[in-house]
N, C-alpha and C positions, 0 to 999 in steps of 0.2 A: 543617568544610571537608574536602573529599576529601584523604586522606592523601598520595597522590602529588603533588598540586598543592601542598599545604602543605610537603612536603619540598623541592619545587623552589623555591618562593618563599624558603625559609629556607636554601637551600644555599650553601655557600662557592663552589661552581662558578659560580653566577649572579653572585656578587660579582666573581669573576675575569673573567667574560665582560663585565660592565658596565665594569670598569676597563680592559679591553683595548680595547673599543669607544671608551671615553673617550680613551685615548691615541691611537688611530687618528684620531678626530675632531679632536683638537688638532693632529695632524700635517697632516692634509688641510686643515683650516681655516686654519692658519698659511701653508701654501704657496699657498692660494687667494687670499690677500691681494694677491699680486703681479698677479693677473689681474682680481680683482673689487674690490679696495680693502678697507680695514679695516672700514668701516661695513657694506658689503654682505656681507662674509664673516661678520661677527658675526651679522647678521640672518639669513643663509641657513643657516648651519651650527650655530650655538650657540643660536639662539632659535627653533628649529623642532622639531616632533615627529619628523619624518622628512626625509630628503634623497634626492632622486632626481637622478642625473646630476651628481655632484661634478666640479669642474674641477681638473685636476692638470696643471701645466706647459703650460697653454694648451689642453688636450684634455679634452673632456667624456667621462667614463667612464659606461657604461650600468650603474650600480650603484644599489641601494636600500640606504641606510644609516640607522640610527637617529640622530635629531638630539639636540641637547643637552638639550632638555626631556625626551625619552623616556628617555635614559640616566640623567639625574638623578632622574626619578620612580621608575624601576624600582630604582635603587640605594637610594633612600630607603625604598621598600617592603621591599626585601630587608633593609636594616639594621634597620628597625623590627620586622619579622616575626622575624628571627633573635634580636633582643633579647628579644622576648616569649617565644619558644620556650625560650631558655636562661636566662631571668630567674630568679635566686635571690636572695631578699632576705637580705643579710648585711652587716655593717659592713665585712667584708673586701673586698667588691666594690662598695661605695658609690661609690668614685672612678671605677670603670669605667662604672657606670651614669650618673654625671654627665657623663663624657666623651662617651659615646654620645648622651646627650640633647643635649649641646652641638652635636655634629655634625649631628644631625637638625634642630635649630633653624637651623643655618647653611644646610643644603640647602633647607629650606622657605623661609627668608628670601631666598635667592638666586633661587629660582623665583618667589616673590612679587614681588621687585624687578624681575625681567625682564618680568613680565606686567603689573604695576601702575604701575611708576614711569614718569614722563613728564617729559621735558626740553623747555623752550621758552625763548624769548628775549624780553626787554623792552628795546626801544631807544627812548630818550627824548632829546629836545633840552631844554636848560634852559628851564624854564617850561612844558613840555608835560606833559599828564596823560593817562593811559591806564588803562582798566579791563580790559585784556586783554593776554595775551602771545601770541607767534607761534612756530609750530613752526619748527625749524631746517631740516627737509627736506620735510615734507609740505605739500601745497598743496590749495586748494579753489576751486571755481568757485562764486561767490556772486551771487545776485540780491537786491538790497536796495531797499526802498521805504519811504517815510515812514509811520510807524505813527500811529494816532490820538493817542497820548500825545505831548505836546510834547517835542521833542528826542530822541525815540526812533525806531528804524527796525525794520522787519520784514525778517528775513534768511532766505533759503533757501540752504542750503549743500549743494553736491554734491561729495563727496570725489573726489580725483584718480583713484583706481583705477577709479571709475565712468566718469569722463571718458575714461580710457585705453581703454575698451572700444569707443569710437566708435559708440555706439548712441544711439537716441532716448531722451531722458530726460523723464519727466513727474513732476509733483509736485502734490499737492492744492492748494497755495497759489499755484501758477503758472498763469495763464490761457492758457498757451501751451506748446508742446512745444519742447524744446531738442534740436536735431540736431547731433551732433559730426561734422563733415565732415573734420577733420584734427586730429591731436594728435601731439606729440613730447615726450619726457621732458625734453629740454634743447634750448635754442635761444637765438638772439640776435635782437633786433629793432633795425633801423636806420631812421633817417629816410630816406625815399626821395629827396627832393630833395638832402639833404646828401650821400648816398652817390654819386649821379650827379655832383654838383658836384665832390666830392673825386676821383672817378675821372677826370673830365675834366681837372682841374688836373694830376694826376699824369701821365696819358698825354701831355698837351701838353708838360709839362716834359721828359719822357723823349724825346719826338720832337724837341724843340728841341736837346737835347744830341746826339742822333743826327745831326741836320743840321749842327751846328757842327763836329763832328769828322770829317765825311765829306769835307771839302775839304782837300786836302794843302796848298794855298797859305795857308790861314788859320791854320796852327799857331802861327807866331810872333806874330801879332797877339793870338791867344787867350792866349798866355803873358804878353804885356805887360799885358793886361787882368787876368789872374789874379794878377799880382804885386802888385796893390793890395789883395788880400784874404788874410788869414792862413789862412783855411780852404782857399781854393783853392790857395794855395802849398803847403800840406801834401799835398794830393792830387797836385799836379804832381810834387813831389819823390818820392813813392812810385812814380808811373808812370815817371819818369825812371830811378829806381834799378832798376825791373823790366826796362828795356831796356839796362842796363849802364852808365848814366852815374853815376859816383861823386861828382863835384863838382856838387852841386845847390843850393849856397847862392844862386846867381843862376839862377833857373829860365829866364830869357830866354836867357842865354848858353849854358846847358846844352842848351836846345832847339835852338839854332843848331848845336851840335856833333853832334847826332844824325845819323848817316849816312842817306842816302836809303833804303837797304835796310831801315832799322829805323824809319822814320817811320810806316809803316802800323801796325806793332805798337804804337808809342807812342800813336797816335790811338785804337787799340782799347783800350789800357790806360786812357787818360784817359776815354774814353766809358764803359767798364764801371764805373770807380770813381765817376765823378760820378753815374751813374744809380743805383748802389747807395747812395750817400749820400742821394739824394733819396728813395729807397724807405724807407731807415731812418728818415728824418725823419717820414715818414707812419706807419711801424710803431710808433714810440715816442711817439705823441701820446696821452698818458694820458687826456685829457679829450675826445677826439674819436674815438669808436668807428668812425664812418664812414670816417675817414682810415686807420685801422688795417686795416679790412676791404678798402678799395680797394687798399692795398699787398699784402694777402694774395692778392687775385685777380690782380694784375699779376704777382706772382712765380709763380703757377700758370699764367699765360698764359690765364686764363679771362675771358670778356667780362662786362662789367657793363652790361647793356642791359635794355630793357623786356621783350624776349623771354626773356632769361635769368631775370628776376625779375618774374613777373607779379604783379599786385595781389592780395594774399592774401584781402581781404574788401571787400565793396562799401560797407560803412557804417563810421562811426566812425574810429578811429585806423588801422585796417587799410588805408584808402585811400591814406594817405601813408607807408606802411611797407614795408620789405623784411624778411622773416623768413627766417632761415637755421637749419636743423637742425644741432645739434652732437651729438657722441657723449656718452653719459651719463657724467657726472663721478662717479668713484668715490673721490675723495680726501676725507679727513675735513674739510679746511679749505676745500673748494669746494662751493658749492651748485648744484644743477640749477635752471634757470629754464625750466619747461615752458611750452609755448604750445598753444593750440587755436584752431581756426576753428569758430565755432558758427553755426548757422542757426536763427532763431526762426520757428516755424510756428504760426499760429493758424487752427484748422480745417484747411482744405486750402490756405491761402494762406501763402506765404513772405513774411515781413516784412523779410528781408534777412539779411546775414551780417556777423559781427564777428570781428575778431582779438582774442583775449584773452591776456594775458601779465602776469607780475609787473612787467614793464618798461613796461606801459601803464597809465595812470591809469584809474579807473572811467569807463565810458561809459554814456550814457543811451539807453534803449530805451523808446519810448512805445507802450503796448498798451492799446487800449480807453480812451484818455484818462488812463491811469495811467502814471506815469514809474517805470521800474525802472533801477537802476544795476547794471551787470554788471562783474565783475572776477575775474581769476584771481590769487589772492594766497596768501601763506603761511597755513596753517591757523591760525585764532585759537582761543585758549582763554580764555574770559571768566571773570573773577574776581569774587567778591562784594565787592570793594573797589577803590579807585582809587589809583594811585601817581603822584605829581608830582615831577619832578626839579627841585630847588631850586638846586643848585650842584654843580659838578664841580671836583675838584682833580687835576691831572695833573703829577706831579713825576718827574723822572729825575735820576740821579746826574750831577753836573757833568761836562761834556765827553763824555758818553756818551748812548746811547739806552736804557740799562738802567732799567727802571721802579723808582722809589723809593717812590712813593705814588700809587695810583689810588684816588680816594675820591669817592663820590656821596652827597650829602645829599638825601634824599627825604622827601616828606610823604605819609603814609598816611591815607586817609579811608575809614572803614567806616560807612556810614549805618545799616546794620542794627543795629550795636552802639553807634552814637553815639560812635565812637572816632576821634580825630584825634591824630596825633603825628608828630614829625620824627625821622628815624633816619639815622645815618651807616653806609654800607656801604663797606668797603674790603678790600684784599687780606688773606686769612686771617681776616677778620671778617665773615661773612655775616649776613644778617638771616633769622631764622626766624619766619614769621608765617602763621597759618591753615593749617598743614600744608605750607607751601611754604618752600623755602630759596632766598634771593636771593644769588647770588655776583657779585662785581665781575668782569666778563669783559673788556670792552674800553673804551677811551677814544678819542675823536676830536674834531675841530673841524668846525664847519659849513663846507661847501664855499664858501658864498656870504658868510658872515659869520664870520670867524675868532674873533671875541670870544665866540661862543656855543659852549659845550661840548656834546658828545653822549656819552652813556654807554649801554653795552649791559650788561644784567644777565642772567646765566644763571639761570633759574628751574627748580628741581627739586621735583617733587611725588612723594614716595616714602612711601606709608603704612607700609612695612615697614622704615623706616630704622633702627629700634632692634634688629632681629633679629641683625645681625652682632655688635653689642656684647654682646647677651645670650648668643649662642652662644659667643663667645670667652671670656666670663666663666665660663660653665659648664664648658667644656673646661679652662680654667686651674684652676678649683677642683677638678675631678675629678683632674687630674694632680697637683696639690699634695697633695690628700688621700691619693691612692694612694701617693705618694712618702713622705709623713710616716708613714702607717700602716706601711709596710714598714720604714722607718727606725726607728720606735719598737720594732717587733717585733725587729729585728736587735739594737738596743742592749739590750733586755731579755734576749735570749738570751745576749749577751756577759757581762752582769752575773751571770747565773745560773751561768755557767761559772766 
């Protein structure tokens, strides 16, 4: 090797430069989490070879910086080359050699883990069997049809990054072209009829309140009617207190004491508070997304009409849906739900358009007498075995919501190996099988049948999972050896004196 290049690769200056860039990368990547979220910051700054345009305090800087992969690789080469250049075999330096080897193993293991490790989720209802896991964040557009083999299906998968390009997509197994006419990384799908109905109910209720408190002569009768309801009494008392009435135990008597010059303000307070209460009831409907969205639009004073929300697709579920783009979620505990509008083209003829989203069940498309099922779903990772959830145990400490024991009993069947067995997976006791580790992640109950448990397992496939242990052992052995070697030499010299 050319001597100047060799001297550069083995120099301590290169080590210092790499460490300096590493410190800068950690600083920028940590601050970027405020704008891009933890997951995005890790992927963009630490799992890349280079970075262009880092974001700092909400501003994109026109800088080109080395990414985590590049810094780690150069540092690894520098360490290995420097070790080769200065390597001298002697028992005195054996501990240093072991320590350096351990650090190299740690660096290589971390790089291999970032590039090869894969996390996915396995969500099962009691009695359900699956032979695949699902990605936590990546999605795929799939077209599936029945395969010749009984019970099997032929699947064509299109990765989300390809969908995001909004270009025409062809595949040798598809007898048609898929045209992406619309795509968004995150969005929500609402039932069209349910949304318009919820909006109509809310706007009608708000208008009714507006009319009730517009008439000055109707104030006392409204107080008399409200006195029969605890909820309405509470609202009246808050409104009466806002106009200066201190004695509000009897809201009818208090309303009669309000001077004429303050009655308009009382009507406005009552109207505002009752309308806000109605909107909040819609906002906190956990099981009715249409009611929540209707309240959101009313608060923004935006219309919910056919003109404001045109039909997104002519076929399938899109005909009865309203789709709304949302900002990309950057939180670790929140998933993006992408959607796309696709057009199927055979030859020069358009067969229609479909709205696809993880919130919409698979839809059927008939082309040339063959039925295809299209879906936009979390990316699947098929396994060479199947897992069935037999039973779930969900225990918390008495009087609290603190988990005591989350446990899943699963049945594993591996036809290729002729293996079947039952295994318990619980907190701090994962299952390791076929190079995958199954961790107990979440527990829940079925929304429609509370007696049925649902378990979510986190599945990690990491071919290099042993390297951190090996690296730490080598570093520890090297440091122990070096310490004992010098300690023995010191004691020997003391005895000689």
